[in-house]
N, C-alpha and C positions, 0 to 999 in steps of 0.2 A: 436775778429774776425778780420782777416786780410783784408786789402783793396787792396792787390796787384792784378794785372790783372790775374795772374795765379791762385790765390786762388778762385776767383769768377767764373772762367771759367772751373774749374775742372782740372787745370794744363795746359791748352792750351794757350800758349802765342801768337798764331796766330789769336785768336778770334778777337781782335780789328782791325787787318789788314784786315782780310776777311770782317768784318763788314763795314769798310770804303770803300773797293772795291765795295761791293754790293751797298752801298749808292751812290758811284760815278756813277755806271752804271745806277741806278735808276734816279739819277739827270740828267744825259745826255739824257735818254729816255724822262723824263718829259720835259726837255728843248726843245727837238725836236718835241714832239707830243702833248704837253698839254699847248701850248702858243697860244691862239687864236687871239691875237692882233698883227698884223704885223706893226711895226713902219716904217721899210723900207722893203717892200716885198722881200723875198728871201735872205735878208742879216741880218736884225736886227728885232727881235720880242721882245715883252714885256715878259721878263722871270719872270713870277710870282713865280717861284720856285728858284729864285736867292738866297733866304735866306738859302738854304740847306747846302752849305759848311760852312758858319759861325755857323749855328745851330749844325751841326755835330761836328765842332771844339769845341764848348762849351760843348756839351754832352759827347764826347768821346776823346777829346784832340786835340792839335794842329796838330799833324801828321795825325790823322784821318781826320781832316778838310781839310788839304792840299791834301791828296789822293782823297777825295770826289770831291773837286773842279777841280783838274787836270784831273782825270779820267772822270768826268762829262763833262768837256770842250772837251776832246778828243772824247768821245762817241757822244756828241751832234754834233760836226763838221762832224764826219763820217756819221751820220744818216741824217743830214741836207744837206750834199753835199758841205760843205764849208771848208773842210780840206785843209789847206795849210801848208806843213811840217814846214817851218821855223817859221811861225806865230803861228800855233796851238801848236806845241811841245815845243817851247821855250817861246814866249811872252805870248800868251793867256793862255796856260795851267798853266804856273808858276804863272802868276798874279792872275788868278781865284783861283788857289790853295792857294795862300797867303791870300785871303779873308777868307778862313777857318782856316788857320794856325794862323794868327795874332790874330783874335778874340778868338780862342781857347786858345792861349798862354796868353792872357790878362784877360780872364774870366774863372776862375775855380770854379764851383759851390761848390766844397768841401772846398774851402778856403774863399769864400765870400757868404753872403746871397743874394739871387736873389730877391731884393726888388725894389722899384721904382727907387732909385738911381742907382742900378746896371743895370736896364733896360735902363735908360738914357745913362749910360756909354756904354752899348752894342750898342745903336743906334749911338752914337758919333763915336765909333771905326769903326762900319760898314760904316759910312759916310766917314771917313778919308781913310780907306783902299779901299773903293769903288772908291773914287776919284783918288787915286794913280793907281789903276788897270785900270780905264777908260782912264786916260791920257796915260799910257804905251801901252795899246791895240790900242788906237786911233792913237798914233804915229806909231805903227807898220803897221796898215792898211794904213795910209797915205804914209809911206815910200814905201810900196809895190804897191802903186798906186791904191788901191782898193776903198778907201773912203776918202774924204777930212777930215782933222784932226778935225776941229771944228764941222762939222756935226756929225762925229763919237762921239765926246765928248758929244754932246747934246743927241743923240739917245741912245748911250750906257749908259749914265747916267740915262736916263729914264728907260731903259731896266733893268739894274742891280742894281743901287743904291737904287732906290725907293723901290723895293721889299725887299732888304736887310735891309733897314732902318726901314721898317714897320714890315715885317714878322719875323725877328729874335727876336726882343724883345717881340713881340706879342705871339710867340709860345714857347719860351724857358721855361716858368714856367709850362705850360701844359706838355711839353715833359719830363721835370724833374720829374713831378708827375707820369707820365706813367712809366718811368724807375725805380722810387723808388718802384712802385708797383710790378715790376718784380725782384727787388733785384739786379739790374745791375749797379746802379750808387752809388758812384763815381768810382767804381773799374775798369772801362774800359777806362780810359783816356790813350791815346796813343799819 
């Protein structure tokens, strides 16, 4: 049995791209409308779904994780009314996309067993990538005069890193079991 993306999707190589775009839109909508706790009203909310780009990266591959994070950031900013072209399209979109890309690049469930050690590794990778993302986004917000750097680091860290650190390792095993039941994993890594 072949594990190539085209074999499992009936010959359609666009499947993982479409799937990651749909996941990105869903991520942006969830970030805009399903985050009840406002850390800084109108600017930063606790993104309880910040784990989605890294989770999509692990499940479907690094490029899928990047697309999910980038599109999610773009959709969220448009829906939340916080779209700033230079910040959203360059810094925020790319850095949030990298949270999905790097985790997906470093964790491939087809190559490693998702055991306790792997879950700890996922949490550590999410922490490191999250810190880099938060510092870059905070620097951009400070440079644009939108938010002071250290306040942004604190609030964005709470907003994004905490849910990534907890949610990604917590949900990856369940998500892999669901995908295994559909016969879709590991064929769809992109």
